[in-house]
N, C-alpha and C positions, 0 to 999 in steps of 0.2 A: 303041507297045507297050513296056512296061517291060522292062528288061534285067537279068538276074541273072548275076553271076559266081560260080562255085563254085571257090574257090582251094585247097581241100584235098580229100583223098580222101573221097568220099561214095558211098553206094549208087547204082547206076544207076537204081534205081527213083525216087530223089529227082529225078533229071534228068527222068524221064518225067512226074512230077507237075507240075513247072514247065511243061513243054510242053503237057501236057493242059489246064492251067488257062489257057493262052493267053499265056504269058510266053516271051520269048526268053532262052535260057540258054546260057552258055559254060562248059565244064568244062575248067579249066586248072590242075590241081594241079602243085606243084613249081616254080612260077615263083620267080625271085629277087626280092628286095625291089625292086630297080630295075625289073624287068619288071612287077611288080604296080603300082608307082607310075606307070608309063608308060601303063597302060590303065585304071586304076580310075575315071578321070573319065568314062568312057563308060557307067557302070552305075548303076542305081537301087537294086539290092540286092546284098549280098555274103554268101554262105553259106560258113561256115568251120568248122573243128574247132579244134585247138590249135596247128597249125603256123603259120598266118598270124598275124602280129602287126599288129593294127589300131592304129597309133600316131597321134599328133596330126599327124605329117607326112603319113601316108597319107590321113587325113581331109581335110587341107587340099588335097590333090591330087584330091579327089573332090567337085566342086561339085554333082553330080547325085545323090549317094548319099543315100538316104532311110532305109536299113535295113541293119543287120548282124544276121544270124541265126547263132547259135552252136549247132551240133549237139552238145549236151552241156550240162552244168550250169555248168562253170567258165568265167568270163569274164575271167580274169587276163590274157589276151592281148589284151584290148580296153581302150583308154583311155576309160573310161566318161565322166569329166568332159569330155574333149575331144569325144566323140560328142554328149553332151548339149548342149554349147555350140554345136555346129554343127547342132543339130536332127535328128541321126541317131538313130533308134530302135534300141536293142539288145535283142534277144530271145535267150533260151536255151530249153533243153528240160529242165526240172528233174526230170521224172518218167520219162524214157526208160530210165534205167539202174538203177532202184531194185532190181528183182529180181536183176539181175546182181551188184550190189555186195553185197546181202544174202547171196546164195549164196556169194560169195567169202569172206565172213566165216565162214560155216558151214564151208566147206572148210578155212579156217585153224584153226578149232576142232579139227577132226579131225586136222589135220596136227600140231598141237602136242601134242594128247592122246596120239598114237601115235608121235611123233617120226619121221614118215614121210620127210621129206627126208634126215635123217642116216642112217636105216636103208637107204634106197635107195642113197645114195652108198657106204656101207660094203659093201653086198652086191655092187654092181657093181664094187667095187674088189677082189673076190675073197675078201672076209672073210665069215664066217658068225657074227655076233656076236649071236646070239639072246638071250642073257641080258642084254646091254647095253641093249637097247631095250625095257625094261619100260614099258608105257603105262598109261593109266587110261581107264575108261569114261566116256562122257558121260551115260549113263542114271543117273537119280536124283541127278545132281549139280545144283548151283545155278548158274545163269547170271545174272550181273549185267549188265544193260543200262544204259549211260550214254547216254541219249538214246533216246527211243521215238517218233520221228516216222515218216515213210514207211518208211525202210530198217529202223530198229529194230523196227517192228511186224512186218515180214516175218521178221526174224531170230527174234523171239519166237515167231511161229507155227511156224517150222521147228523151233525148239528144243523147243517143247512136243510136237511130233510125235516127237521123239527121247526123250521121257519125261524131259526136264529140268524142274526147277523154275525159274521165271523171276522175278527181281526187276528192277524198272525204276526208275531215277532220271531224272526229267524234270520240271522245274518247271512245264511247261505240260501235263502229263498229268493229266487229271481222273480222279476215282475211277470215274466211269461208264465212261470209255474204257478204263481199266485192267481193269475187270471184264469188259468186252466182249472184250478181248484175252486174258483168262485169265492176266494177270500180277499180281504183288503190287507195288503202288506202295510205294516206300521212299525215305528220304533217302539222300544220298551215303554217309555214314558207315556206314549199315546195309548198303548194297550192298557196300562195300569189306570189311566185317567178315564177311559171310556167304557171299560168292560163291566158288565153286571156279574159275569162269571169268569173266572180265570182257571185254566187247566194247564198243567205243566207237562211237557213231553220233550225234555232236553236232557242230555247226558250230564253227569257230574264231572266238571272240569274246574280248574282254578278260576276260570272266569264266571262259572255259574254257581259255584258253592256259595250258599247264603245270599243268592241274588234277590230273594224276596225277604227283606228285612224290615225293620221299623221305618226306615226312610222310604222304601218302596211302598209299604202298606199305607203310609201317610198320603201318597200320591193317588191311591185308589179312591173311587167314589164311595161314600158311606153306603153300607148295605151290600158290599161286594161279597161273593161267595167263591171260595178257592178250593180246587181239587188237585191233589198230587198223587198220581199213580206212576211216577217216573223214578225218582231217586230220593232217598232220605238225605236231607242236608241242603237241598235246593232252597228250602224255606227255613229261616231261623225260627225254631219252634217256640222259644220263649217270647219272641216278638209277636208271633201270631196269637199265642195264648193271651197276651195283653190286649191285642186288638179285638179278640173275641169277647173278652171280659168287658171292654168298653163299649161294645156294640158297633164299633166302626166296621168290623167284618161281621156280617150277619150269619155266616156259617162256613164250615170247612169240612172236607172229607179227604182222609189220607189213607193210602194203602201202603205207604213206605215211611220209614222213620230213620233217624240218624243211628240209633242203636236198635238192633233187632236180634232176637225177639224183643219186642217192646213190652216189657212187663209193667213199667211205669213210664210216665211221660208227662211233661208240663201241660200238654194239650188235653189229656184225658180228663173228662168231667167238665170241660168248658162248654159254654152255651152253644148248642147246635153243632157240636163237633162229632164227626162220624169216623170210626176207625175200622179197618179190616186188616187181617194179618198177611199182607203181601200176597194177595190173591190174583194179581193181574194176569198171571199165566195159568191160573188154576181152573181150566175147563177140560172136559174129556177130549174135545176136539184138538185143543192145543197140545195136550200131553201126547196124543196120538201123532200129531203132525211132526213134532220135534223128534220123537222116537224113530219114526220112519225116515226122516231126513238124515239123522245122524247115522243110521244103519247104512243107508245108500252111500253117504259120503265116505264112511270108513271102508266099506267094501271097495269103492272105486280106488281109494288110495292103496289099500293092501294088495289089490289085484293088478292095477294098471299104473299106479303112481300118480294118478290125477289128484289134484288138490282143489278142494272147495272150502271156502270160509275158514281158512287157516288163520290162526291168531299170530303165529310166530314163524311162518315160513313163506317166502316168496314163490310165485309160480314160475320157476325157471328150469329149463332142461339141464341135464348134466353137461351137455356140450357147451351151452352158453354161459354157464355159471362163472368159470374163471375170467372170461372176457368182460362180463357185465359187472362183476363185483365192485370195482371202484366207482363205476358210474351209478350203480344202485345207491351207494351211499351219497353221492353227489346229488342225484335226483331227489332223494328223500329229504335231504337238508334244505335244498332250494324250495321244495314244496312246503316244508314246515315253516321256513322263513316267510314265504308269501302268505301262508295261512294265518300265522300269528300277527301279521300286519293287516289282515283283511277284517273289516268291521261291518261292512254293509253287504247287501245281497250280491252274490257272485253269479255273474251271467255267463262268462266264457273263460276258459283256460286254454292257452296255446302252449304246447311243448315243442320247442325248436331244437333239433339235433343237428349240429354242424361238425364237419370234419370226420374223423375216424369213427366216432360213435354212431354216426348216421348209417354206417354199413352194418351195424349190429341189429339184433332183435330188440327194438325199442319199446315193444308193448309192456314188458315188465317194468321198464323205466317209467313209462307213463303211469302205470298202476301205482308204483311206490311213490311217485311224486304226488299223485292225487291223495294217497293215504296221508302223506305229510301235510298236504294242504287242508284236508277235511278234519284231521284228527283233533284240532283244538275245540271243535264244537259238535262233532258227530261221535256217538257212542259206538264202541266195538268196531271201528273201521280198521280194515287191513288191506293189503294190496290186492287181495282177491275180490273183496266186495266194494272197494272204493269206486271203480268205474260204474258199478250199478247204482251206488248211492248218489254219485254225481248226476247220472242220467235221471234218476227219480226226482231230483231237485231241479230239473230243467237246466242244468249247467252244460253248456256246449263245450265239448272237449275236442281240440284240434291238434293233430300232430303234423309237424313240418320237418322234413329231413333234407339236408343238403350236404353232400360229401366234400364240397369245396372247402379247403383249409384257408382260414384268414389269419388272425393274430395268434391262435392257439391250435394245437393238433386236434383238439376236440373240445367242444363246448356244449353245454345244455342251458337253455333259457326257459324259464317258467314265467309266462305272462298272464296276468289276470285282469279281467275287466269286471268292474263292479258297478253298482248304481251311481257311484260318485266319481270314480276315476279309474285309470288304468295304471298298472305297475308291472315292472318286469325285473327279474333277477337272473343273472347269468353266472355260470360257474365253470371251472375247469379243474383238471387234476394236476397237482404239483407234487412230485416225489411220491406218488401213490396216495396222496391225501386230497380230499375235496376242498376247494377254495371258492369263495365268492369273488368274481372279477369285475362285475359291473352291476350297479343297482339303478335301473331305469337309465337315466342319462348321466349318471355319476360313476366314473371309473374308480374302483378301489379293490384292494386285495385283502381278504379277511377270511379267517377260519370261522366256521359256524359250529361252535361247540360250547358246552357248559351253559352257564347263565350269562346273558348279555343284555345290554341296553341299546336300543335303537333311538337315535336322536336326530331329528331334522330341525334345522335352525336357519335363521337369516344369517347370511355370510358376512359378518361384521367383525371388526377388530375387538379382541378382548374376550370373545365368547368362550374359547377353549379354556382360558384361564379360570373364568367363572365356573365352567362346568367341572373342571378338575378340583377346584376348591370346594364345591358343593359335595362332590363325592368324598373328598378327603375329610371334610367336616363330619360326614356321616359314618366315618370309619370304614369306607369301602375302598379296598385295594384294587387297582386296575391291573389286570394281567396283560391285556393287549388293547391298544387304542388304534382304530382304523378310521381314516378320514377320506371323504370324497366330496368333490365340488360339482353341483349340478350345473348344467349348461343353460344359460339364458334366463333363469328365474331368480337369480340372486340368492339361492339357498345352498346349504351344504348338509351333508349327512355324516354321522359318526356311528360306528359300531364299537361298543366297548365291552370287552370280555372281562368278567369280574372273577376275583378270587372269592369263593364262597357264595353265600346266598344274598340276594338283593334285599335290603331292609324293606319292610312293608310300605313305608311312606315315601320311599325314594322317588317313585315316579311323580308323585304330587310335588315333591320338593323341586325336581328338575323342571316340571311344567311351569313353575312359578318364576323361573329365571327369565330375565329379559331376552328377547329375540328367539325364544324357543317356540317352534311350530308344532312339533309332535314328539312324544316320548312313548316308547313301547318297551315293556319287559319281555324278553325272549328267553326260551329255555330249549336246549337241544339235548336229547338223550345221548 
């Protein structure tokens, strides 16, 4: 009989689920690290929240451990690479606290609009400062959503019920999905310029880190109020503190901070700033939901091998795994390539399998391609939940299979349609390694790995020399340089693999070169 250790506080109902499903379970929250290490070797599954730290050392002491289940979305307390290396599946529960977090954001909107915390403190201190706490209504105001996924969509629904107008900035939000939600899709600058209130619901990525900085705040209308219940670091805290001091930002309410626990912060004490200690998921209902969900998921895996919401494991049967392995890597990199080049709303994705790969089980390939596609802008995406996330965003996903062999024994093509354009990337396997073989209408052979630069330029003499000189002047060493010429529009593309890390200003430097049309920095794990 499989054994599960629950090392953090979970609902008693979760314990019942394990036992009802026929698993042996021990409920031992509050153990020291040494005590956990001493007993972890006896268990097949470990159910945790945020208190238990699943380190490489703990995993090394757990030869029988097959599964770590996190009741909640964040897995920062789990060493994912170490778990993967030891064959331990890590699951989370990404949807158990969406309503709770959305409701907290709405509560923060009310709190900053009416200065409730300051008014409460003043009144309970024996003052009666009625004229000091003049607020504003939410009705008829414009709410700007930055991020319109699961939580953002719920916030939009609640805001519309409050008779607010809602603008939404989300590169993966399609026009159809925006219409269904009743929101107006807009670019970031438009949201900043028009919104009376701004609330953030986007993951932390290289693209979103510090996205609300002094420059962005200057684009906001005077008197804007900002709510962040998503991730610390999306807003540059010192820049917001200055904007609150100047009065350009009339108020802000944060549940998350760059450093947590936030004992001190440049925002504390600023005019009409409200802080809560990361309470987004802290309701009885949310805690119950994630506990029950993780118990069911873990029981399914330990009893039947079924995988749900895995962070580090694809849903592939033992029979299909050896055949699919090289194509999984190819599909993942093609999806990541397309995702990193996508800047506007994604409407449709077509996965085309041709040749030998078309005879295989392509569903895991589609799932992992979608994971790569969505990962740049969607938090906690994996190949299990990627199809669901795509569907929730109104992205049409189409699979096309054709066993006829053309130029290669097998190819995979990822085609995306956005609000502005269509783009496709095709790949094949060479010597067991994935390679890009065609980008839209430009033929080229390139590895997709490490740090790379994608450059699209007017196909004119001298450009490659200027490009190489610019990279050399910046001290950037080129590991591989791949070229392709587009048919018909007079443009060419280059994929440049770099040794080391791309300098921060390299993209801007290359964009300033004559004949450059597009520059993108790419990174492949």
